[in-house]
MIMAR-7258 format. One record per residue (C-alpha): residue in three letters; x, y, z. Coordinates in steps of 0.05 Angstrom, whole numbers, padded with zeros to 5 digits, always signed. Layout:
# MIMAR-7258
ALAXYZ/...
# end
This chain:
# MIMAR-7258
MET-00678-00709-00139/THR-00622-00743-00100/HIS-00571-00713-00147/LYS-00599-00643-00138/SER-00601-00651-00062/LEU-00528-00673-00059/THR-00508-00615-00104/LEU-00544-00564-00061/ARG-00511-00592+00002/PHE-00442-00590-00029/LEU-00451-00518-00051/LEU-00476-00499+00019/ILE-00416-00531+00053/LEU-00368-00499+00003/GLY-00400-00431+00016/LEU-00392-00439+00091/VAL-00318-00459+00084/LEU-00303-00400+00039/GLY-00340-00354+00086/THR-00300-00379+00145/LEU-00234-00368+00108/SER-00256-00298+00089/VAL-00273-00280+00161/GLN-00206-00306+00185/ALA-00168-00263+00135/GLN-00210-00203+00154/ASP-00195-00215+00227/LEU-00120-00216+00216/ALA-00124-00152+00175/ALA-00165-00119+00230/GLY-00114-00141+00282/LYS-00058-00111+00239/THR-00095-00044+00238/ILE-00106-00045+00313/PHE-00032-00062+00326/ARG-00008-00005+00281/ASN-00055+00046+00312/ASN-00044+00027+00385/CYS+00018-00016+00395/ALA+00070-00002+00341/ALA+00097+00061+00373/CYS+00126+00020+00431/HIS+00130-00052+00406/ALA+00173-00078+00349/GLY+00135-00100+00287/ASP+00175-00165+00280/MET+00146-00188+00348/LYS+00215-00215+00367/THR+00254-00152+00385/ASN+00250-00112+00449/LEU+00237-00038+00438/THR+00206+00013+00485/GLY+00163-00046+00506/PRO+00178-00121+00506/ALA+00173-00165+00444/LEU+00100-00188+00438/GLY+00111-00255+00403/GLY+00090-00314+00447/ALA+00053-00270+00497/GLU-00007-00317+00502/GLU+00039-00376+00521/ARG+00075-00334+00573/TRP+00009-00314+00606/ALA-00018-00385+00605/ASP+00006-00401+00676/TYR-00014-00333+00704/GLY-00089-00328+00692/GLY-00089-00344+00618/GLN-00132-00306+00569/GLU-00174-00270+00621/ALA-00112-00241+00655/LEU-00079-00223+00589/TYR-00141-00186+00565/SER-00145-00149+00632/TRP-00071-00130+00625/ILE-00081-00102+00555/ARG-00142-00061+00576/ASN-00112-00033+00641/SER-00043-00056+00661/GLN-00036-00005+00717/ALA-00098-00032+00752/MET-00067-00102+00754/ILE-00001-00075+00780/ALA-00037-00036+00834/ALA-00076-00098+00855/GLY-00009-00136+00860/ASP-00041-00205+00857/ASN-00013-00227+00790/GLU+00059-00250+00793/TYR+00073-00242+00718/ALA+00044-00172+00717/ASN+00091-00154+00774/GLN+00150-00184+00736/LEU+00135-00142+00675/TRP+00130-00079+00716/ASN+00196-00093+00752/THR+00230-00104+00684/TRP+00199-00048+00644/GLY+00178+00004+00696/PRO+00172+00062+00702/THR+00150+00060+00629/VAL+00074+00059+00632/MET+00034+00020+00582/ASN-00027+00057+00554/SER-00096+00033+00574/PHE-00143+00007+00520/LEU-00209+00002+00557/ASN-00248+00010+00492/LEU-00221-00053+00459/THR-00271-00111+00454/ASP-00253-00184+00465/GLU-00258-00195+00390/GLU-00211-00137+00374/ILE-00160-00162+00424/ALA-00165-00233+00396/ASN-00154-00206+00326/THR-00093-00167+00348/LEU-00063-00227+00384/ALA-00076-00270+00323/TYR-00039-00220+00279/ILE+00019-00217+00329/ASP+00023-00293+00330/GLY+00020-00297+00254/VAL+00078-00248+00247/TYR+00117-00283+00302/GLN+00108-00352+00272/GLY+00121-00326+00201/THR+00053-00347+00175/TYR+00028-00275+00164/PRO+00030-00243+00115/PRO+00024-00306+00072/LYS+00084-00319+00027/THR+00075-00328-00047/GLU+00111-00383-00084/GLY+00182-00363-00098/ASP+00184-00296-00062/GLY+00224-00324-00003/GLY+00200-00272+00045/GLY+00142-00244+00084/GLU+00126-00184+00042/VAL+00054-00174+00020/VAL+00049-00187-00054/THR-00011-00154-00087/VAL-00038-00198-00142/GLU-00089-00168-00188/LYS-00149-00212-00202/ASP-00150-00236-00274/ASN-00221-00238-00302/THR-00200-00262-00371/TRP-00231-00331-00364/LEU-00295-00300-00337/PHE-00302-00258-00399/ILE-00285-00317-00444/GLY-00339-00358-00409/LEU-00390-00303-00416/ALA-00372-00295-00490/ALA-00380-00370-00500/VAL-00449-00369-00466/LEU-00471-00310-00508/GLY-00445-00343-00571/LEU-00483-00407-00555/LEU-00546-00366-00541/ALA-00538-00330-00607/LEU-00532-00397-00644/VAL-00596-00422-00610/LEU-00634-00359-00627/ALA-00608-00360-00699/ARG-00633-00432-00704/VAL-00700-00413-00675/VAL-00708-00356-00724/SER-00689-00402-00782/ASN-00741-00453-00761/LEU-00794-00399-00753/ASN-00779-00373-00823/TYR-00783-00444-00850/MET-00852-00456-00818/ILE-00878-00389-00844/LYS-00856-00406-00916/VAL-00888-00475-00912/LYS-00953-00445-00886/GLU-00954-00390-00939/THR-00935-00434-00999/GLY-00964-00500-00977/GLU-00903-00533-01006/GLN-00843-00567-00975/VAL-00782-00520-00977/SER-00711-00535-00958/ARG-00686-00515-00889/ARG-00624-00472-00882/SER-00567-00508-00850/LEU-00528-00480-00791/VAL-00469-00464-00837/GLU-00515-00424-00883/VAL-00542-00386-00823/LEU-00472-00369-00797/THR-00447-00347-00866/SER-00508-00305-00883/ARG-00499-00232-00901/GLY-00530-00207-00836/VAL-00485-00249-00791/ILE-00422-00230-00829/ALA-00441-00156-00827/PHE-00452-00160-00752/VAL-00386-00195-00740/VAL-00348-00143-00781/PHE-00383-00087-00745/ALA-00367-00118-00676/LEU-00293-00127-00695/ILE-00288-00054-00718/VAL-00320-00029-00653/LEU-00276-00075-00610/GLY-00213-00057-00648/GLY-00228+00018-00645/TYR-00242+00014-00570/THR-00178-00026-00556/THR-00136+00022-00598/VAL-00163+00085-00566/ASN-00159+00055-00496/ASN-00087+00033-00505/ALA-00069+00101-00535/ILE-00099+00137-00475/ALA-00062+00092-00426/LEU+00005+00101-00462/GLY+00056+00124-00411/ARG+00007+00120-00352/GLN+00030+00083-00290/GLN-00027+00089-00241/GLY-00018+00036-00187/TYR+00058+00033-00200/GLU+00088+00006-00135/PRO+00163-00008-00142/THR+00205-00040-00087/GLN+00250+00012-00055/PRO+00321+00001-00030/ILE+00298+00016+00041/LYS+00231-00006+00070/PHE+00207+00062+00090/SER+00137+00058+00121/HIS+00092+00118+00110/VAL+00042+00083+00156/THR+00092+00089+00213/HIS+00117+00160+00198/ALA+00058+00197+00168/GLY+00004+00153+00200/ILE+00022+00131+00270/GLN+00073+00186+00285/GLN+00034+00238+00245/ILE+00096+00272+00216/GLU+00076+00327+00167/CYS+00090+00311+00094/GLN+00128+00376+00084/TYR+00176+00361+00141/CYS+00210+00310+00096/HIS+00187+00335+00027/ASP+00206+00407+00042/GLY+00210+00428-00031/ALA+00135+00420-00041/ARG+00120+00488-00009/ARG+00175+00529-00042/SER+00194+00498-00109/LYS+00170+00461-00170/HIS+00192+00394-00142/SER+00172+00363-00076/VAL+00243+00332-00072/ILE+00262+00266-00043/PRO+00291+00279+00027/ALA+00365+00268+00037/ALA+00388+00218+00089/ASN+00408+00277+00133/THR+00334+00291+00142/CYS+00325+00220+00167/MET+00383+00230+00215/ASN+00346+00287+00250/CYS+00305+00234+00285/HIS+00345+00170+00277/LYS+00407+00194+00312/ALA+00363+00182+00373/ILE+00315+00128+00348/LYS+00362+00071+00328/ASN+00314+00012+00327/GLY+00255+00012+00280/SER+00187-00010+00305/GLN+00178-00060+00248/TYR+00247-00080+00223/GLY+00293-00067+00283/THR+00363-00049+00259/ALA+00354-00077+00188/GLU+00331-00015+00151/LEU+00359+00040+00195/THR+00429+00012+00189/LYS+00425+00023+00114/ILE+00415+00097+00127/TYR+00474+00099+00176/ALA+00518+00063+00125/SER+00499+00112+00070/VAL+00519+00174+00109/GLY+00577+00143+00148/TYR+00547+00147+00218/ASP+00570+00099+00272/PRO+00510+00086+00317/SER+00554+00050+00368/SER+00594+00113+00383/ASP+00542+00165+00362/LYS+00592+00198+00316/TYR+00602+00208+00241/ILE+00662+00169+00215/GLU+00720+00212+00191/ASN+00743+00199+00119/TYR+00687+00149+00112/ASP+00688+00148+00036/GLN+00760+00126+00038/LEU+00749+00064+00081/GLU+00755-00005+00051/ARG+00693-00049+00045/ASP+00715-00096+00101/GLU+00727-00038+00149/ILE+00656-00012+00137/GLU+00629-00083+00144/SER+00661-00092+00212/ILE+00632-00027+00239/TYR+00560-00043+00221/LYS+00563-00117+00236/LYS+00587-00099+00306/TRP+00528-00052+00314/ILE+00478-00105+00291/ALA+00509-00158+00336/ASP+00509-00113+00398/GLN+00436-00097+00388/TYR+00418-00170+00380/VAL+00455-00189+00444/GLN+00422-00132+00481/ASN+00353-00155+00459/THR+00361-00230+00468/GLY+00415-00236+00521/GLY+00466-00273+00478/MET+00490-00291+00409/ASP+00465-00354+00375/ASP+00458-00383+00305/GLU+00396-00340+00291/GLY+00436-00279+00311/GLU+00494-00297+00265/ASN+00445-00307+00207/GLN+00412-00240+00222/ILE+00479-00204+00220/GLU+00497-00234+00152/GLU+00427-00222+00123/GLN+00426-00149+00145/TRP+00496-00136+00118/GLU+00476-00167+00051/GLY+00415-00121+00053/ILE+00459-00060+00063/VAL+00503-00079+00004/ALA+00443-00093-00041/ALA+00409-00027-00022/LEU+00469+00019-00029/THR+00507-00010-00088/ASN+00486-00016-00161/GLU+00507-00077-00200/GLU+00480-00048-00266/THR+00526+00012-00264/GLY+00583-00023-00228/ASP+00579+00025-00168/ASP+00602-00017-00109/LYS+00612+00040-00059/ILE+00572+00035+00005/ALA+00578+00110+00021/GLY+00534+00157-00019/PRO+00462+00177-00032/ILE+00406+00126-00029/GLU+00380+00111-00099/TRP+00305+00114-00088/VAL+00261+00090-00145/ARG+00219+00146-00175/ILE+00144+00134-00175/HIS+00111+00197-00202/ASN+00138+00221-00269/LEU+00102+00270-00314/PRO+00120+00276-00388/ASP+00172+00328-00406/HIS+00121+00371-00443/ALA+00077+00379-00381/TYR+00094+00432-00329/PHE+00073+00422-00257/ASN+00093+00466-00198/HIS+00084+00438-00127/ALA+00091+00506-00094/GLN+00035+00535-00136/HIS-00012+00481-00113/VAL+00012+00471-00041/SER+00028+00542-00019/VAL-00018+00582-00065/GLY-00075+00535-00079/LYS-00074+00504-00009/VAL-00084+00434-00040/GLU-00074+00376+00009/CYS-00021+00325-00011/GLN-00073+00269-00007/THR-00114+00302-00062/CYS-00064+00278-00114/HIS-00023+00225-00077/GLY-00080+00190-00040/PRO-00080+00167+00032/VAL-00004+00161+00037/GLU-00009+00154+00113/GLU-00042+00086+00100/MET+00009+00061+00049/GLU+00062+00013+00074/LEU+00094+00016+00005/VAL+00077+00080-00034/TYR+00045+00073-00103/GLN+00018+00122-00154/TYR-00053+00135-00131/SER-00079+00181-00186/PRO-00075+00173-00261/LEU-00042+00242-00268/SER-00072+00247-00338/MET-00091+00311-00374/GLY-00165+00297-00366/TRP-00157+00284-00292/CYS-00121+00351-00282/ILE-00172+00389-00323/ASN-00230+00360-00285/CYS-00196+00380-00220/HIS-00188+00451-00245/ARG-00261+00454-00265/GLN-00286+00430-00197/THR-00236+00458-00147/GLU-00257+00523-00115/VAL-00204+00577-00104/GLN-00193+00593-00030/PHE-00195+00669-00033/ALA-00205+00681+00042/GLY-00140+00704+00074/ASN-00099+00685+00013/GLU-00056+00743-00010/TYR-00038+00709-00075/TYR-00107+00722-00103/GLN-00115+00796-00084/ALA-00107+00814-00158/TYR-00176+00786-00174/GLU-00213+00844-00143/ASN-00276+00836-00186/TYR-00284+00764-00161/HIS-00276+00787-00089/GLU-00329+00840-00099/GLN-00377+00791-00132/ILE-00370+00741-00075/GLN-00382+00796-00024/GLU-00443+00821-00061/GLY-00470+00750-00066/SER-00474+00750-00142/ARG-00422+00694-00144/LYS-00417+00636-00095/ALA-00348+00610-00113/VAL-00291+00616-00163/THR-00260+00553-00193/VAL-00189+00546-00220/GLU-00220+00546-00290/ASP-00246+00617-00278/ILE-00175+00644-00265/GLY-00144+00612-00327/GLY-00133+00541-00302/LEU-00153+00511-00370/GLU-00107+00554-00412/CYS-00061+00508-00451/GLN+00001+00550-00437/LYS-00008+00541-00362/CYS+00017+00469-00367/HIS+00046+00465-00438/TYR+00091+00524-00442/
# end
């Protein structure tokens, strides 16, 4: 009894500890979401760089002598009310430094939501969030798929043991029946005889055939699939920031989707439409945007494109962009120090790594950015973006998933033949106000008469083999 009591207590304590850790991780994730939705437009994501608003790292410590947590929470909810009251010295200092830029009010945020956000800010500032994995050397989130192999092995072992017990029970029952029927002592079958019996061998062979067939078919179906593929890109482009927070339309950058077969990867000139003016990123400061400037030969210090840029030597290009990075660091921190020197070298090494290719021997900084392709259909399959986007009025998220929530884009859908066919069977054609479908007059008439509720892609030939395999 004592042993059972101690075991139960241990399991209870372990459950409480694991539950506490789970809640903590959930709180940091919730704070990250709140920061992105409400703060990231004005405050740098590294929590160390000034942007439209001040760097947020260490905010709780700075407010400690000016009302502490209560004053900080009031400032976050309604900064202008505190400024108008004029009784908080630190609030007045912030307004004198950053005014007339007005901070948005967040009256709807609860104490818990603010605490989660501040915990996330402190985690990023201190470098403890997101957690680093062994050997990655950086703060990137590494998605590790859970391996259930040992769970399945354990279940198989339990089932095997249960089968042995049942086989032994059946053998004993048969033995007792024979003794009762004959009245004579008969020999018992040993465990080896049970396991090597015709029935057991037949079952094992049958199970192996089924398992082998399932594995073969499953692997054949998955051949060439890359659902979930999430490669590291040369530039850390955040769809959360652009498509999510800033709500930039997909087709502003991927202009080909509405007018051609391919959606096209936007050229760096498309990036420059905005980033000639926005020169410091909300998450990475100058680190990623300077890669774009270096690829197109734009000098952000002088706001001009560099003449004969592709003819410059590596050290000349290096001096231009190191000067830009250094000037921004001094502007944000007030002076150059060892951390600034390290940042300059790290960002320049990042530029070189992103824009050159060791495998091909291409060491030129100037030139197009070599993005890593994610979605890639087989050559024998035809897909036209314009037909789906402009004619079919299909939303980008239907195939590509919630891209506005993806920090690093991955392949959301399997893009398999069966997946496409099921979509064509279920998706209703949008006839109303769509001139592309005027040729299907009989369907229009049937819908108007009420004899047909809807028309699917299948009804207009969407399952014909030649549509995709020409």
